[in-house]
Every structure is written in structure tokens, then in C-alpha cells.
C-alpha positions in Angstrom: 2.8 151.1 -10.5 4.5 151.4 -7.1 2.2 151.7 -4.1 2.1 155.0 -2.2 3.7 154.9 1.3 0.2 155.3 2.8 -1.2 152.4 0.9 1.9 150.3 1.6 1.6 150.9 5.3 -2.1 150.2 5.3 -1.4 146.9 3.6 1.2 146.1 6.3 -1.4 146.6 9.0 -3.9 144.5 7.1 -1.3 141.7 6.7 -0.8 141.6 10.5 -4.5 141.5 11.1 -5.0 138.7 8.5 -2.2 136.7 10.3 -4.1 137.1 13.5 -7.4 135.9 12.0 -5.8 133.0 10.2 -4.2 131.7 13.4 -7.5 131.9 15.2 -9.5 130.1 12.6 -6.8 127.5 11.9 -7.0 126.6 15.6 -10.8 126.2 15.5 -10.6 124.1 12.3 -8.0 121.8 13.7 -10.0 121.3 16.9 -13.0 120.2 15.0 -11.3 118.2 12.2 -12.3 120.6 9.5 -10.5 122.0 6.4 -9.9 125.7 6.3 -10.0 127.0 2.7 -8.1 130.3 2.1 -5.9 132.0 -0.4 -3.0 129.8 -1.6 -2.3 126.8 -3.7 -4.7 124.0 -3.6 -4.6 120.9 -5.9 -8.3 120.7 -6.4 -8.7 124.1 -7.9 -6.9 126.5 -10.3 -5.1 129.6 -9.2 -4.4 130.8 -5.6 -7.7 132.5 -4.8 -10.3 131.1 -2.4 -13.1 131.1 -5.0 -16.6 129.6 -4.6 -19.4 129.6 -7.2 -23.1 130.3 -6.3 -26.1 128.6 -7.8 -26.3 131.2 -10.6 -22.8 130.6 -11.7 -21.3 133.7 -10.2 -17.8 133.4 -8.7 -17.0 134.9 -5.3 -13.5 135.4 -3.9 -13.6 134.8 -0.2 -11.1 135.0 2.8 -11.9 131.8 4.8 -14.3 128.9 4.3 -14.7 126.0 6.8 -15.2 122.7 5.0 -16.5 119.4 6.3 -14.7 116.5 4.4 -12.4 118.9 2.6 -8.6 118.5 1.9 -5.9 119.9 -0.4 -7.1 117.4 -3.0 -10.9 117.5 -2.4 -13.5 120.2 -2.0 -15.7 119.5 1.0 -19.0 120.9 2.2 -18.9 124.6 3.1 -20.3 125.1 6.6 -18.9 128.5 7.4 -18.0 131.6 5.4 -15.9 134.2 7.2 -14.6 137.5 5.8 -11.8 139.6 7.4 -11.2 143.3 6.7 -9.1 146.2 8.0 -10.3 149.7 7.2 -8.9 153.0 8.4 -11.6 155.5 7.3 -15.3 155.7 8.0 -16.0 156.5 4.3 -14.8 153.0 3.3 -16.7 151.0 5.9 -20.1 150.9 4.3 -18.7 149.8 0.9 -16.7 147.0 2.5 -19.8 145.8 4.4 -21.7 145.7 1.1 -18.8 143.9 -0.6 -18.9 141.2 2.2 -22.6 140.8 1.9 -22.4 140.5 -1.9 -19.8 137.8 -1.7 -21.2 135.7 1.2 -25.0 135.9 1.0 -25.4 134.3 -2.5 -23.3 131.3 -1.2 -25.3 131.0 2.0 -28.4 130.8 -0.3 -26.7 128.2 -2.6 -25.7 126.0 0.4 -28.8 126.7 2.5 -29.2 123.0 3.1 -26.0 123.0 5.1 -27.1 126.0 7.2 -23.7 127.6 6.9 -22.3 130.1 9.4 -21.6 133.6 8.2 -19.1 135.8 10.0 -17.1 139.0 9.7 -13.9 139.7 11.6 -13.2 143.4 11.3 -10.5 145.9 12.4 -10.3 149.6 12.3 -13.0 152.1 11.7 -16.5 150.7 10.9 -19.6 152.7 11.7 -22.4 151.4 13.9 -24.6 151.6 10.9 -22.3 149.4 8.8 -22.0 146.8 11.7 -25.8 146.8 12.2 -26.3 146.2 8.5 -24.2 143.1 8.7 -25.9 141.9 11.8 -29.3 142.3 10.2 -28.2 139.8 7.5 -27.3 137.2 10.1 -23.6 137.8 10.4 -21.7 137.1 13.6 -19.3 140.0 14.0 -16.0 140.4 15.8 -14.7 144.0 15.7 -11.3 145.3 16.9 -11.5 149.2 17.0 -8.8 151.3 15.4 -7.4 152.2 18.8 -6.9 148.6 19.8 -4.9 147.9 16.7 -2.7 151.0 17.1 -2.0 150.2 20.7 -0.9 146.7 19.8 1.6 148.1 17.3 2.8 150.6 19.9 3.9 147.8 22.1 6.4 146.9 19.4 7.6 150.5 18.9 5.6 151.2 15.8 3.4 154.3 15.6 0.5 153.0 13.5 -1.7 156.1 13.9 -2.3 158.2 10.8 -5.0 160.2 9.0 -5.5 161.8 5.6 -3.1 164.6 6.5 -0.2 162.3 7.4 2.8 163.0 5.1 4.6 160.4 3.0 7.8 161.0 5.0 6.0 160.0 8.2 4.6 156.8 6.5 8.1 155.9 5.4 9.3 156.1 9.0 6.4 153.9 10.1 7.3 151.4 7.4 10.9 151.3 8.4 9.9 150.8 12.1 7.7 147.9 11.1 10.3 146.2 9.0 12.7 146.2 12.0 10.3 143.8 13.8 11.5 140.2 13.7 9.3 137.5 12.1 8.7 136.0 15.6 7.6 139.4 17.0 5.3 140.0 14.1 3.4 136.8 15.1 3.4 138.1 18.7 2.0 141.4 17.4 -0.8 139.6 15.6 -1.6 137.8 18.8 -1.6 141.1 20.7 -4.5 142.3 18.4 -6.5 139.2 19.4 -5.7 139.6 23.0 -7.1 143.1 23.1 -10.6 141.6 23.3 -10.6 138.2 24.9 -14.4 138.3 25.6 -15.2 139.3 22.0 -13.0 136.5 20.6 -14.5 133.9 22.9 -18.0 134.9 22.0 -17.3 134.8 18.3 -15.6 131.4 18.5 -18.5 130.1 20.6 -21.0 131.1 17.9 -18.8 129.6 15.2 -18.3 126.3 17.1 -22.0 126.0 17.8 -22.7 126.4 14.1 -20.0 124.0 12.7 -20.5 121.2 15.3 -24.3 121.1 16.0 -25.7 117.8 17.3 -28.6 116.3 15.4 -31.4 116.0 17.9 -34.0 114.5 15.7 -34.8 113.5 12.1 -38.4 113.5 11.1 -39.3 111.2 8.1 -42.9 111.6 6.8 -44.0 109.5 3.9 -46.9 111.6 2.6 -49.4 108.7 2.6 -48.2 107.2 5.9 -47.6 107.9 9.5 -44.9 110.1 10.9 -41.6 108.6 12.0 -39.0 110.3 14.2 -35.5 108.8 14.2 -32.4 109.6 16.3 -29.6 109.2 13.8 -28.9 109.6 10.1 -28.2 105.8 9.9 -31.5 104.9 11.3 -33.3 107.3 9.0 -31.6 105.8 6.0 -32.5 102.3 7.1 -36.1 103.3 7.7 -36.4 104.8 4.2 -34.7 101.9 2.5 -37.0 99.4 4.2 -40.2 101.4 3.8 -42.9 99.9 1.6 -44.3 102.6 -0.6 -47.4 100.7 -1.8 -50.0 99.5 -2.1 -51.8 101.9 0.2 -55.2 103.5 0.6 -53.6 106.5 -1.1 -50.8 106.5 -3.7 -47.3 107.4 -2.5 -46.3 110.9 -3.3 -43.1 111.9 -1.6 -40.9 111.8 1.5 -40.6 114.8 3.7 -37.5 115.0 5.8 -36.7 117.4 8.6 -33.4 117.5 10.4 -33.4 119.4 13.7 -30.1 120.5 15.3 -29.3 121.3 18.9 -28.5 124.9 18.0 -32.1 125.4 16.8 -31.3 125.1 13.0 -33.7 123.1 10.9 -33.0 121.7 7.4 -35.9 120.4 5.3 -36.2 118.5 2.1 -38.9 116.9 -0.1 -38.1 113.9 -2.3 -40.1 111.8 -4.7 -37.9 108.7 -4.6 -36.0 106.7 -2.0 -32.7 107.3 -3.8 -33.1 111.1 -3.6 -34.1 111.0 0.1 -31.1 108.8 1.0 -28.7 110.9 -1.1 -29.9 114.0 0.9 -29.4 112.3 4.2 -25.9 111.0 3.3 -24.7 114.6 3.2 -25.1 114.6 7.0 
């Protein structure tokens, strides 16, 4: 079934916005040596969707996932989940926010040991209540208002303003105007959207970079029947565990408790009954 002119034009705006977001995130991923998973062919998975599965076996189609150790041929560790969305009308904003939460939060829970970043880059009309709802669930938010998007399009002679009373004949004019823009200028248009809020973009990127490249400040290893040891690196923690004598002791050995503390304030903890399990946990970092 053919798309209506209004839907078709809305998709065009969404495509420009997605191009802008992709360019921003690809730059951050390249800077930190990370793989950016997104829609498209990837040898290590079927289909073209960016699909991740939570601990309950539920599949979630996402927009962007930063991976440590990932490549086209290998799935890495997900350390950031970021959704992008364009919405024109207030009535759609709450549903989209709930959709984003439903996709991302189960995966944050599944990969809690990695303390993954959760973010939403939004454009168009989103109510304060919808944005507050996302923030309350720990999302970092970058929002480009509807007016900022339409002003960017106007610089390339495209009137992107519309409402529910706009006629199809007007949408067709807008579509023709957009199609006259060269491929090079469409990239410039996408950049214009980002340039509309330098401060907001810088703040979002700073939060993202803090989450994906935190420095380990301290690793605490506590054999339950022994004294507390604090190590500076993963390598020294692994060496300590592998050389630790678990018995005999005044009390029988029960488990290792490990706490990894990061410079951004995050803490990851684990409890393990064997050396092998404790070392396997640390090797993830």
C-alpha cells in the first residue's frame, strides 16, 4: 500500500534526522575504538535489524548500540544503548517514550554488569512529561525542538512546517522541494540540525563518553574468610586471585566478593564461589 504524502514527508524528515544522529555517534565510536551496531547487514547476525535479546529471551529492535570488542563478524559487549526518534505531534510523544523504555530497559537489566549507558536523541514535539519520564529512568536526553528542525530545512528552501490540516497537495510540494536537494546538501542539512544546539550536543556527548570510557579506579577483592585486598588493575586482581590460597584457614572458604569502582562513580559487583568464575568475571573488563 502506497504511503500517504504526509507520511512520506514525515519519513523524509526522520531520515534526515537519523543521518545526523548516525554521523554524530559514528564519530564518537571511531574516537574511542568502539563498534557502532545499527540497522544494516552484519555477518554475525541474520537480517538487517539491530536486534538484541534480553535475559528473558525477548528480542528488541534498537537504533544504535556501542560495543566494546565488536566487529562486523563478532558481537561485542554492549556498553551504550541509544534510541533516536522524530515525532511531529504531541499525542505520539508519550507512546514513543514508552516504546523506547520497553526496548532499552530490559537490556540494561540484562547487561547490568557492564553499566551500559542509556540515551535518547529526539527531534520534534515531545512533551515535558514525556521527557521527564525518560529522565526518571536514567536516560540522557538530547532534544531538538520542532522549530529547530523546520528552520534547518528552511535554509535549503524546504518548508517543513505542517499540521493535521495540511493538504496532500502541499505535502507533494514539500516532497518535490526536498528531492531537489543534492546528496551533498542533504548531509549539510543533517549537520544543520545538530548545529542548532551545540551546547546540548556537547553535553550529551560528554555524558556518553564518560560512560563508555570510564577509568577503573580500584578493584576490591574480598575472600570471605580472609582480609580485604584492593588492587589497581584488572591484571593485578586476576594475579592475586590465581595465587590466593583458599585453605586451610580458621574458617572454611566460602566465596570471592569483587567490586570494581569507576572514575564516573559507577560500581560493578560480583560474588563467586570459585577462582575460575571470579577470573572469568574480571576478564570482561
